[in-house]
Steps between C-alpha positions, in 0.01 A plus 500: 500500500526122472837367383506442125191705432487867391269776607354486147390137564333607823331797324344260247335307782379817678364645176307183431359485851420870557498651154769695315496871582374698196569865416199724583474631143487148345182479295556174297549153636825338387412169322858407440553148640741470788852404402632147551761629746231670709285190506797282591575740791141480613512117479831491691389724784149336515678163541734639770208642704257227394251741347269272310312767303826649380639163389178407316481836325866493390484145371178572308640815339833334414340186352384684190737793506627570144850579615558190705717258301486125549846458666405765763165323546689178583727691732205638686325162490795350691567795732137538613388142438231595244448147382223596251748693288731206459317309228425781245847657548682172474301383193561834326878474553501137382371625165772759464868459409715536808719755318197722440490575872841663497739511799281738699197270461683181587656643812151581636378139489569316824776241448290196579221608261763591230654156535152336460433725196823392325437135586149499344603700199783249435257206547256661256772585245638148503147347456419744220823428303426128547152541357635700211753232412292185560181513299187336670396195303247532224187298566347326204128564458268203451387638160847601377633335176840662508635469856871531402435820305302643789776406745759685288270802470442506875871494568570772241224724633608451864854605417381801310233606743501393873875430505576854378254650753664300780849631397395858416774733633281805561141389555392259771230270379339304773407135453135600492573745222665231296228251570238753381701553186512123437124471547412788270742460210449255211799302383486452121717184500297332778149367461238631743466164672875462573519864601219462757645183641846652522383818671294301751813291576696819572225623732467170683872464560506851645842568365414856406352574846774368722657839538193605696562212743861605540396849602223373731742265681757777546228739628388244755854481626535874521167546683604237760832683535336839552265356757797341686690831496193680632465237773861530611469883493200494728691281747767755518787331323741679268421408136788695347 
């Protein structure tokens, strides 16, 4: 048996290639999905022996497996260079509090990806706190007769609405969620003309959508890093 791999790992590959032996008296087909551990074993051994059909099958089954958590998905993404898993897994973890992952979840995430996750979450958090504290300017509508009253109403509503959503301790509201709220809710103290101009200004500045850019930039860095690691691996260098 190969060093570092058990007979169980090897059995998973053989069972996939040649079929798992079934008892003679078995009448019903077992529809229970294969376990995550069995699929990871298949993926591991298929990678070792370069069995393309085994790798493709394991990746496809794992991708939508109900028992595969996001930290493990990132772990497998790095280990087997499954670049397509990076974006959905990273985005999902960006939207969750780090503490919700627990020690066992955090330890699964490769150090470089974890560092990138912490960086972008800090960047987003700082930006959101700034937006909550600094109210975007109210824009006076051309037909408005009470611009000062509308400006005061806009500031009051921002602090009571978007600012609270940006600072919410338990629920993560994306910038798009907040923008949709701004577009759909009427503000009693602000005339319709000023409200429309002010919302358009928020949209045009892009201040509520910058967090998407932070995540995209970090994902580009991570994809380039994964490709580099894969290149080094194929040239035979030690990446540990």
